[in-house]
N, C-alpha and C positions, 0 to 999 in steps of 0.2 A: 049637241056639242055646246059647250059653254063659250060664249063670246068673250074675247079679251077686251079689257078696258082701254088698252093701248096696243097699237101695232108695234112690233119689235124690229129693230135693225141692229146690226153688229158692225162695229168699227174693227176692221182687221188690223193687226199689228204690222206696220210697214217694215219693221226690223226683222220680222220672221222670214224664213225661206218660203218659196212658193208652195212647197209641199205642206208646210205647217199652216199657211194661209188657206190652202185648199181644204185641209182637214177641218179648220174652224168654220169655213164657209159651208162645208157639207153638213156638219152638225147643226149649224144655224138653220139651213134650209129644211132639214128633217124635223126640227123642232118648231117649225111654223114661223120663223122670222121672215119678214117681207123683203128685206134687203141686207146686203153686205156691202159696206163702204170700204174702199181701199184708199187710204190717203197717199197722195203722191206729191212730190215737189212741183211747184208751178213750172211749166215748160218741159217736164220730163214725160216720158212715154212708157208704155208697157207693151212688150212684144205681143203680136197676135197670138202666138202659141200659149203664152202665159195667160192672156185674156181668155182664150178658149177653155183652158184648164179651170180657171176660177169661175167662169160662167157655168160650166157643166157641174162643178162641185156645189155651187150655191143653189142650183135649181131645186125647187121652184122659186126660190128667192131671186131677186134681181141683183146684179152687180152694179155698184155705183162707184165711179172713179171720183174721188174727193180731192180737189185741189186746195182745200183749206180756206178758200175765201169766205168771208161772212156773206150769207145770203139771207134774203127776206124769208121769214118763216122758220128760222133756226135759232133756238135759244140754247146757250151753252152754260146753263145753270139749272139746278133743281128748285130754285127759289120760286114758290108759287106766285108771288106778287109780280115778279118779272115775267113769268109765263102769262099771267092774266093781262098784263099791259100789252104784250105782243099779240095775244088773242084778240083783244079789243082793237088794236091797230089793224090787224088783218081783216076783222069783221067790218070796221069802219070804211075800209077801202074796197070792200066787197071782193077781197082776195080769197080765192077758193083753194089755194094750195094748203096742204096739211101743215099744222104747227108741229115742228120736230124739236124735241128736247134732246140735245146731244151732251151726254155726261158720262164721266167715269162711274163705275159701279164696283163695289166690293162688299159682298155679303158672306157671312159665315154662320156656322151653327152657334158660335159665340162671338162676342165683340172682339176678343183676342184673335180669333181666326180671321175675321174681316180685316183687322189691322195688319196681321202678318201677311195676308195675301197682297194687300195693297203696297205694303212696304217693300216687297220684293220687286216691284215693277218701277223702273226709272221714269216711266211716262206719267206717274201719279204724283207730280210735284207742282208747286206754284199754283196757277189758276186751275190746273187739272187735279189738284189734291182732293182726294175723296171727301174730306170734311169741308172744303170750300165750295165745290160746285156739284158734287155727285150724290149718288144714292149709296148709303153706307150703313153698315151695322149688321145686326142679326136679321134673319128672314122677316120676323115680325116688324122690326123697325123699318126695314126696306119696304115692306108692304105698305106701311103707313105713308112713307114718302112717295111711293108710286101712286097711291090713291090721291094724294094732294096734287101731284103733277097732272093726273087725269082730270080731277075736279077743276083745276085752274084753266083747262081748255086745251091741253096738249092732245095730239092724236097719234104721234109716233115717238117712241123712246129709242133713241140711237145710243147704244151703250158701248163703252170701251171697258173691256174686262181685263183684270190683271193677268199677266202671263202665268198660267197655272198648268200643272201637269194633269190636274183633274178638271179640265175645262168643260168636259161633257156634263159633269155635275153642276158646275157654275151656271152653264147655259140653261140646264133644266130648271134650276132654282129661279133663274130670271124669268123663264117662261111661266113658271108657277106664280110669280108675282103678279102678272097681268091677267092670268086666267082665274086664279084662286081668289083674287080680291073682288071679283065682279059682284057677288051678292052684297058686299059691304058698300059699294058705290051705289048700286041700284036701290038698296033698302035704306041707305043713309040719309 
């Protein structure tokens, strides 16, 4: 089996119903993502039954409740220089936690498809705009960006995907980004 250059994690859409979140978590778990993050407002809770549904759906991936605070080891940009600086900071402090790059991602068979997918999602604005902080473009363009993220020292790619009806296809393409790119990184 080909080793991925980055572990993958999926940010679940907090605006979706639990059934839709469970569907996304199930797809991510089956595609080899290591975690599903559910953003919640600080101080809010999730019912035990909802938690059980999401944990079961995501398996074997773990479920992470994300309260949105900035944490050490999380970079919210695909900028390789920012990633390198965080990697150096973690290494200098002998911090062993993985470096996570948390970004929006919108890929398509064409540039227009990537734009259309992202433009339909209200979460992809401001600092989360795909051209500001994320991985964006055709599969080949996204693959180059993911290689740069891995080469800069990231270990986990936590993606926010646009709300799409063909989400299984989008997640499979994301999986291919980190597995298919391996020879380019190893031989590069």
